[in-house]
C-alpha positions in Angstrom: 0.0 0.0 0.0 2.8 2.4 1.0 4.7 1.5 -2.2 1.7 2.3 -4.3 1.3 5.7 -2.5 5.0 6.5 -3.1 4.7 5.5 -6.7 1.7 7.8 -7.2 3.4 10.7 -5.4 6.5 10.1 -7.5 4.5 10.2 -10.7 2.7 13.4 -9.7 6.1 15.1 -9.0 7.4 13.9 -12.3 4.4 15.1 -14.2 4.6 18.5 -12.4 8.3 18.8 -13.2 7.7 18.0 -16.9 4.9 20.5 -17.0 7.1 23.3 -15.6 9.9 22.4 -18.1 7.4 22.5 -20.9 6.0 25.8 -19.7 9.4 27.3 -19.6 10.2 26.2 -23.1 7.0 27.3 -24.8 6.6 30.6 -26.4 4.5 33.4 -24.8 0.8 33.0 -25.1 0.4 36.7 -25.8 3.0 38.4 -28.0 3.0 40.7 -31.0 4.7 39.1 -33.9 4.8 41.4 -36.8 6.3 41.9 -40.3 6.7 45.2 -42.1 5.5 44.8 -45.7 6.9 47.4 -48.1 4.5 48.7 -50.7 6.5 47.5 -53.8 6.5 43.9 -52.5 2.7 43.6 -53.0 1.1 45.1 -56.1 -1.8 42.5 -56.6 -4.1 40.5 -54.4 -2.4 37.2 -55.0 0.7 38.7 -53.5 -1.3 39.9 -50.5 -2.7 36.4 -50.1 0.8 35.0 -50.2 2.0 37.4 -47.5 -0.9 36.5 -45.3 -0.4 32.8 -45.8 3.3 33.0 -44.9 2.6 35.0 -41.8 -0.2 32.6 -40.6 1.8 29.5 -41.4 4.8 30.7 -39.4 2.8 31.9 -36.3 3.1 35.6 -37.0 -0.1 37.5 -36.0 0.4 41.1 -37.4 1.2 42.6 -40.7 2.3 46.3 -40.8 1.5 47.2 -44.4 2.7 50.3 -46.2 -0.1 52.2 -47.8 1.3 55.8 -48.0 4.7 55.8 -49.6 5.8 59.1 -51.2 2.7 61.3 -50.9 0.7 58.7 -52.8 -1.9 56.1 -51.8 -2.1 52.4 -51.9 -5.7 52.6 -50.9 -8.7 54.6 -52.1 -7.7 58.0 -50.7 -9.9 61.1 -50.6 -6.8 63.4 -50.4 -3.9 62.0 -52.4 -3.3 60.5 -55.9 -3.2 56.7 -56.4 0.3 55.3 -56.5 1.8 55.1 -60.0 2.9 51.5 -59.3 -0.7 50.3 -59.2 -1.7 49.4 -62.7 -5.0 47.6 -61.9 -7.6 50.3 -61.1 -9.9 47.8 -59.3 -7.1 46.7 -56.9 -7.3 48.2 -53.4 -4.2 46.9 -51.6 -5.3 47.9 -48.1 -8.8 46.5 -48.4 -7.3 43.2 -49.8 -5.0 43.0 -46.7 -7.9 43.6 -44.4 -10.1 41.0 -46.1 -7.5 38.3 -46.3 -5.7 39.1 -43.1 -8.8 39.2 -40.9 -10.0 36.0 -42.5 -6.7 34.4 -41.3 -6.9 35.9 -37.9 -4.2 38.4 -38.5 -4.0 42.0 -37.3 -3.5 44.7 -39.9 -1.8 48.0 -39.2 -1.7 50.7 -42.0 1.8 52.0 -42.3 2.0 55.6 -43.5 5.0 57.7 -44.2 4.4 61.0 -42.6 6.7 63.7 -44.0 8.9 62.0 -46.5 7.1 62.8 -49.8 9.3 62.2 -52.8 12.8 60.9 -53.7 13.4 61.5 -57.4 14.4 64.3 -59.8 11.6 63.1 -62.1 8.5 64.7 -60.7 5.3 62.7 -60.0 2.9 62.3 -62.9 -0.2 63.4 -61.0 -0.8 67.1 -60.9 -2.4 66.5 -57.5 0.7 65.2 -55.9 2.1 67.5 -53.2 5.4 68.0 -55.0 3.4 69.4 -58.0 0.4 71.0 -56.4 2.1 72.4 -53.2 5.8 72.9 -53.7 5.6 75.6 -51.0 4.9 72.8 -48.5 8.3 71.2 -48.9 11.1 71.5 -46.4 14.0 73.9 -47.2 17.7 73.8 -46.3 19.5 76.6 -44.5 20.2 78.0 -48.0 16.5 78.0 -48.7 16.7 75.2 -51.2 14.4 72.1 -51.7 15.9 68.7 -51.8 14.2 66.2 -54.1 16.6 63.3 -54.1 18.6 61.3 -51.6 22.0 62.7 -50.6 23.7 64.4 -47.8 21.4 64.7 -44.8 18.1 63.8 -46.5 16.4 60.9 -48.3 14.6 63.4 -50.6 11.7 65.8 -50.3 9.9 66.2 -46.9 6.9 68.3 -46.1 7.4 71.1 -43.6 6.1 70.0 -40.2 5.4 73.6 -38.9 3.1 74.5 -41.9 -0.5 74.4 -40.7 -1.7 73.3 -44.1 0.7 70.4 -44.1 -0.5 69.4 -40.6 -4.1 69.5 -41.8 -3.3 67.5 -44.9 -1.3 64.8 -43.2 -3.9 64.5 -40.4 -6.6 64.2 -43.0 -4.7 61.3 -44.8 -4.2 59.3 -41.6 -7.8 59.8 -40.3 -9.2 59.0 -43.8 -7.7 55.5 -43.3 -9.0 55.2 -39.8 -12.5 56.3 -40.8 -12.9 54.3 -44.0 -11.0 51.1 -43.4 -11.4 48.4 -40.8 -7.8 48.6 -39.8 -6.6 47.5 -36.4 -4.0 50.3 -36.2 -2.3 53.2 -38.0 1.4 53.4 -38.0 3.7 56.4 -38.3 6.9 56.3 -40.2 9.3 59.2 -41.1 7.5 61.2 -38.4 10.5 63.4 -38.0 12.9 65.8 -39.7 15.6 64.3 -41.9 18.4 66.1 -40.1 19.4 69.3 -38.3 19.8 71.0 -41.7 16.0 71.2 -42.1 13.6 73.0 -42.2 14.5 76.7 -42.8 11.7 77.7 -45.1 10.3 81.2 -44.7 7.2 79.9 -43.0 9.3 78.1 -40.3 11.4 81.2 -39.7 8.4 83.5 -39.5 6.5 81.2 -37.0 9.7 80.8 -34.9 10.2 84.5 -34.8 6.6 85.0 -33.7 7.1 82.5 -30.9 10.4 84.1 -29.7 9.2 87.7 -29.9 6.7 86.9 -27.1 9.5 86.1 -24.7 12.4 88.3 -26.0 13.3 91.8 -24.8 12.4 94.6 -27.3 16.0 95.8 -27.6 17.1 92.2 -28.5 14.3 92.0 -31.1 15.5 95.3 -32.6 19.1 94.1 -32.8 18.1 90.8 -34.6 15.8 92.6 -37.0 18.5 95.1 -37.9 20.8 92.3 -38.9 18.7 91.6 -42.1 19.7 88.0 -41.9 16.9 85.4 -42.5 18.6 83.0 -40.0 19.2 85.6 -37.3 16.7 84.1 -34.9 17.7 80.5 -35.4 21.4 81.4 -34.8 20.5 83.5 -31.8 18.3 80.8 -30.2 19.6 77.4 -31.5 18.3 75.4 -28.5 14.9 77.0 -28.8 14.8 76.3 -32.5 15.5 72.7 -31.9 12.6 72.5 -29.4 10.4 74.4 -31.9 11.0 71.6 -34.4 10.4 68.9 -31.8 7.1 70.6 -30.9 5.9 70.4 -34.5 6.3 66.7 -34.7 4.9 66.0 -31.3 1.9 68.2 -32.1 1.0 66.3 -35.2 1.4 62.9 -33.4 -1.0 64.1 -30.7 -3.5 65.5 -33.2 -3.7 62.2 -35.1 -3.7 60.1 -32.0 -6.7 61.9 -30.5 -8.5 62.1 -33.9 -8.1 58.4 -34.6 -9.5 57.4 -31.2 -12.5 59.7 -31.6 -13.2 57.9 -34.9 -12.5 54.4 -33.7 -11.8 54.1 -29.9 -10.3 50.6 -30.2 -7.7 51.5 -32.9 -4.0 51.4 -32.0 -1.6 54.2 -33.0 2.0 53.1 -33.3 5.2 54.7 -34.6 8.5 53.5 -36.0 11.3 55.6 -34.4 15.0 55.9 -34.4 16.2 53.5 -31.7 18.9 55.8 -30.2 17.0 58.4 -28.3 20.0 60.8 -28.4 20.0 60.6 -32.2 16.2 60.8 -32.5 16.0 63.8 -30.1 19.0 65.8 -31.1 19.2 65.1 -34.9 15.7 64.1 -36.0 13.6 66.1 -33.5 11.7 63.0 -32.8 11.0 63.1 -29.1 9.5 59.6 -28.7 10.1 59.5 -24.9 7.9 62.6 -24.6 5.2 60.8 -26.7 5.3 57.9 -24.3 5.0 60.2 -21.2 2.1 62.0 -22.9 0.5 58.7 -23.9 0.0 59.7 -27.6 1.3 56.4 -29.0 0.0 52.9 -28.0 2.9 50.9 -29.5 6.4 52.1 -30.0 8.4 50.3 -32.7 12.1 51.2 -32.2 13.9 50.3 -35.5 16.8 48.5 -33.9 18.4 47.3 -37.0 21.9 46.9 -35.5 23.7 43.8 -36.6 25.4 43.3 -33.2 23.2 42.1 -30.4 24.8 44.2 -27.7 23.6 47.4 -29.4 20.2 45.8 -30.0 19.9 45.1 -26.2 21.0 48.6 -25.2 18.4 50.3 -27.5 15.7 47.8 -26.6 16.3 48.2 -22.9 16.1 52.0 -23.1 12.7 51.8 -24.9 11.3 49.3 -22.4 12.4 51.4 -19.5 10.9 54.5 -21.0 7.6 52.9 -22.1 5.4 54.5 -19.3 3.0 51.6 -19.6 2.8 51.7 -23.4 3.8 48.7 -25.5 7.2 48.2 -27.1 7.6 46.1 -30.3 11.3 45.7 -31.1 12.1 46.2 -34.8 14.7 43.7 -36.1 16.6 44.2 -39.3 16.1 40.8 -40.8 17.4 42.1 -44.2 20.9 42.4 -42.9 21.3 39.5 -40.4 21.2 35.7 -40.6 18.2 34.0 -39.1 20.3 32.8 -36.1 21.0 36.5 -35.2 17.3 37.3 -35.5 16.4 34.5 -33.2 19.0 35.6 -30.6 17.5 39.1 -30.7 14.0 37.9 -30.2 15.1 35.9 -27.1 16.9 39.0 -25.8 13.9 41.2 -26.5 11.6 38.8 -24.5 14.0 38.9 -21.6 13.8 42.7 -21.6 10.1 42.6 -21.4 8.9 43.8 -24.8 5.3 43.1 -25.9 6.2 42.3 -29.5 8.8 42.2 -32.3 8.6 43.3 -35.9 10.8 42.1 -38.8 12.0 44.4 -41.5 11.0 43.3 -44.0 8.7 40.8 -45.6 10.5 41.1 -49.0 13.9 40.5 -47.5 12.8 37.7 -45.2 11.0 35.8 -48.0 13.1 36.5 -51.0 10.4 38.8 -52.4 7.6 36.4 -51.4 9.1 33.2 -52.9 10.6 31.4 -49.9 9.6 31.4 -46.3 12.5 29.4 -45.0 13.7 32.4 -42.8 10.3 32.7 -41.2 10.1 28.9 -40.8 13.4 28.8 -38.9 12.1 31.5 -36.5 8.9 29.5 -36.0 10.9 26.4 -35.2 13.1 28.2 -32.7 10.9 30.7 -30.9 7.4 30.8 -32.4 6.5 27.2 -32.0 3.0 27.9 -30.9 0.6 30.7 -32.1 0.3 33.7 -29.8 -2.5 36.2 -29.2 -2.1 39.9 -29.6 -1.2 41.7 -26.4 -4.3 43.6 -25.2 -4.1 47.3 -25.2 -6.0 47.7 -21.9 -6.4 51.5 -22.0 -8.3 51.6 -25.3 -12.1 51.3 -25.3 -13.5 48.6 -27.6 
């Protein structure tokens, strides 16, 4: 009798131990697993279906799909011209993503470039494109020139963040998507300045002068105006001008965040950001820690594309510590690292307490949609079981 009891107790201990080991080795039940899908990787609905199938098969649960590229629309926009790359007039990429993605149980976030508007000397074909219709909206250098192509400190043409008409237009574009599509989230990218060399258009300088004149002694104002130098105020108050630029970006993020939740209380608002806060704050005027403190983003996607894991950990840890209760989804540069490195970074990100990860990008990880071996290796190592989306508890459903 006692032998039987000892046997039963021994089996219960063994079963409990195995259960603990299995629990430790399984992947989290709730975890964001996303892939950024660049606009040129998907130009017909069959390609959308393929992206959805690859994600579902390999236990990803979110696609962040690019629908505003360079001031153009990969959806039916009320404010911007249709992208030139879309040749089938009946194809609505965003709607196809929503239909196919939701059918498969995936979450769809609409990825929209904010201020980066063009990147070629050849102008857009549509007369309604910002570059053609509103060239006065574009950022200017210190020399009062517009940059259209990549080089130096910019990827190309950006819209001026302090221009009220630009703010209204960009806000309209984002909220157009939130209002007219059943997306689960809207996602900021290029929500920043390209560098410290922008923007010095006449509008920026005038608006900054107006701000500073309210807090500057009259004799100082007279001295600056007598200089007849268009950059006099920015040179006299460099720190204040940096903050002026940060304020323009933060103001737009806040406007869109509040507007999106008025339209759809359960929608998430997320942002891709430079992972080094020092770089983001001082050189891009992208104060993402302020956004987190203010609660005007729901998910932060630091683009931690470093190849070495130590840098990845440093940036990821800073974002998690600064989250203020918001979610952090760590961006991983899968295009530039072997799958073993991506797996290592996912493990490290989990240890640091992120709510999700996001691979950049679908095209790179799948050889332009032809091979999901990279994703399958990640599934085998760290995504063995499906995971639900982490709940955003502060949003009303």
